[in-house]
C-alpha positions in Angstrom: -111.0 -106.3 -95.8 -111.4 -106.8 -99.5 -109.4 -102.9 -100.1 -106.8 -104.5 -97.9 -107.0 -107.5 -100.2 -107.0 -105.7 -103.4 -104.3 -103.5 -102.9 -100.6 -104.7 -103.6 -98.7 -105.7 -101.2 -95.4 -104.4 -100.2 -92.0 -106.2 -101.6 -90.9 -106.4 -97.6 -94.3 -108.2 -96.8 -94.2 -110.6 -99.6 -90.5 -111.5 -99.7 -90.7 -112.5 -95.5 -93.4 -115.0 -96.5 -92.0 -116.5 -99.3 -88.6 -116.6 -97.0 -90.9 -118.4 -94.6 -91.6 -120.8 -96.6 -88.3 -122.8 -97.0 -88.0 -123.3 -93.3 -91.5 -124.1 -92.6 -91.1 -126.6 -95.7 -87.8 -128.0 -94.0 -88.8 -128.5 -90.5 -92.7 -130.0 -91.3 -91.0 -132.8 -93.7 -88.1 -132.2 -95.0 -89.5 -131.3 -98.3 -88.3 -129.1 -100.8 -90.4 -125.8 -103.1 -90.3 -125.6 -106.2 -93.0 -125.5 -109.3 -91.5 -127.4 -112.1 -91.4 -130.7 -110.7 -95.1 -130.7 -110.3 -95.0 -131.7 -114.1 -93.3 -134.6 -113.4 -95.8 -135.7 -110.9 -98.3 -135.3 -112.6 -97.6 -137.2 -115.6 -95.7 -140.1 -113.4 -99.4 -139.7 -111.4 -101.9 -139.7 -114.7 -99.9 -141.1 -117.3 -98.2 -144.3 -115.8 -95.6 -145.9 -118.0 -92.6 -148.0 -118.5 -90.5 -144.3 -118.4 -87.5 -144.7 -116.1 -87.9 -140.9 -115.2 -91.7 -141.5 -114.0 -91.0 -144.5 -112.1 -90.8 -143.5 -108.7 -93.2 -142.6 -105.5 -94.3 -140.0 -106.9 -97.5 -139.9 -103.8 -94.9 -138.7 -101.5 -94.3 -135.5 -103.3 -98.4 -135.2 -103.7 -98.2 -132.4 -101.1 -96.3 -130.5 -103.9 -99.7 -131.0 -106.2 -102.0 -129.8 -103.5 -99.7 -126.7 -103.3 -100.0 -125.9 -107.2 -103.9 -126.8 -107.1 -103.8 -123.7 -104.3 -102.1 -121.3 -106.5 -104.7 -122.1 -109.3 -107.4 -121.7 -106.5 -106.0 -118.7 -105.3 -105.4 -117.1 -108.5 -109.0 -117.8 -109.5 -110.2 -116.1 -106.4 -108.0 -113.2 -106.8 -109.3 -112.8 -110.8 -112.7 -113.6 -110.2 -113.4 -112.4 -106.5 -111.4 -109.6 -105.7 -110.2 -107.1 -109.5 -108.5 -104.5 -109.2 -111.4 -101.5 -110.1 -108.6 -99.1 -110.8 -107.2 -99.1 -114.5 -103.7 -100.4 -115.1 -101.0 -97.8 -114.6 -97.9 -97.7 -117.0 -95.0 -95.8 -116.8 -94.9 -93.2 -119.6 -91.6 -94.5 -120.9 -92.9 -98.3 -121.2 -95.9 -96.9 -123.1 -94.1 -94.1 -125.6 -91.3 -97.4 -125.9 -94.5 -100.3 -126.4 -96.1 -97.8 -128.9 -93.1 -98.1 -131.6 -93.9 -101.9 -131.3 -98.0 -101.1 -131.7 -98.9 -101.9 -128.5 -101.4 -99.7 -127.3 -104.1 -101.9 -125.4 -103.4 -101.6 -121.6 -106.8 -103.0 -120.4 -105.7 -106.5 -118.3 -102.3 -107.3 -117.1 -100.6 -108.5 -120.5 -101.5 -106.6 -123.8 -103.5 -108.4 -125.9 -101.4 -107.3 -128.7 -98.7 -109.8 -127.2 -101.1 -112.7 -126.0 -104.5 -113.7 -127.6 -104.8 -116.3 -129.7 -104.6 -113.6 -132.8 -101.3 -113.1 -132.0 -100.4 -116.8 -131.5 -100.4 -117.1 -135.4 -98.1 -114.5 -135.9 -94.4 -115.1 -135.8 -93.9 -112.9 -132.9 -96.5 -114.6 -131.2 -94.8 -118.1 -132.5 -91.6 -116.9 -131.3 -92.6 -115.5 -127.8 -95.4 -117.8 -126.7 -94.0 -121.5 -128.7 -90.7 -120.5 -128.7 -90.6 -119.1 -125.0 -92.8 -121.7 -123.7 -89.9 -124.8 -125.1 -86.7 -122.8 -124.1 -88.4 -122.1 -120.3 -89.6 -126.0 -120.1 -86.2 -127.2 -121.4 -84.2 -124.9 -119.0 -86.3 -125.4 -116.1 -85.3 -129.7 -116.9 -81.7 -128.8 -117.9 -81.2 -126.6 -115.3 -82.8 -129.5 -112.5 -85.2 -126.9 -111.4 -86.7 -123.7 -112.3 -86.2 -120.4 -110.5 -88.3 -120.9 -107.8 -86.7 -123.8 -107.1 -83.2 -122.5 -107.5 -83.3 -118.7 -106.4 -85.9 -119.7 -103.2 -85.1 -123.0 -102.0 -81.9 -123.7 -103.2 -79.7 -120.4 -102.7 -81.3 -120.8 -98.6 -79.8 -124.1 -98.4 -76.2 -122.7 -99.9 -76.4 -124.8 -103.3 -73.8 -124.2 -105.5 -75.7 -125.4 -108.5 -78.3 -123.1 -107.4 -76.3 -120.6 -107.3 -74.8 -121.1 -110.7 -78.4 -121.5 -112.0 -79.5 -118.5 -110.3 -76.7 -116.5 -112.1 -77.8 -117.9 -115.5 -81.4 -117.3 -115.4 -80.6 -113.6 -114.3 -78.1 -113.7 -117.0 -80.4 -114.8 -119.8 -83.0 -112.7 -118.7 -80.9 -109.3 -119.2 -79.7 -110.5 -122.3 -83.2 -111.2 -123.5 -84.9 -108.2 -122.2 -82.3 -106.2 -123.5 -80.7 -107.6 -126.4 -83.0 -110.5 -128.2 -86.5 -108.8 -127.0 -86.5 -105.5 -129.1 -85.7 -107.3 -132.4 -88.7 -110.6 -131.8 -90.8 -107.1 -130.9 -90.5 -105.4 -134.1 -91.5 -108.5 -136.4 
């Protein structure tokens, strides 16, 4: 069983499971799937204040906090209890491209030259981690939700704003990966 769980699941199995979450949530209580709203729920629960944005009944959305907790616990179980003993396989074309940027450590899912305390205090690290984190947070708030909320839940409900947001997420990702990221990686 452990060997089965350590293998990557095919996209069509994972996709179907994610797709079944949407009708299950709607049938079980008209709940909406999304991750970014949980920060708002956590802030409203932990830091009650006179800010209008946090004045709502967050308790009716507390199920979503359990959902995020389950994600964290599942990630912990997967990382500590089901590590993949095989080395990470990286496509040779990607290895060649990353070598031009000085990245050659493939001992973990994310190279240490990109995400570590040492790399945080470089221009590349500040732009990617701090600037990127700010842009993701700002973008999810500005779009009224994150990629999972819009692309999974919103599109399945045929919501026009979710289609627009998802198209913008994809266009932004393509522009970033192909035009801006190569420039940042050379810093």
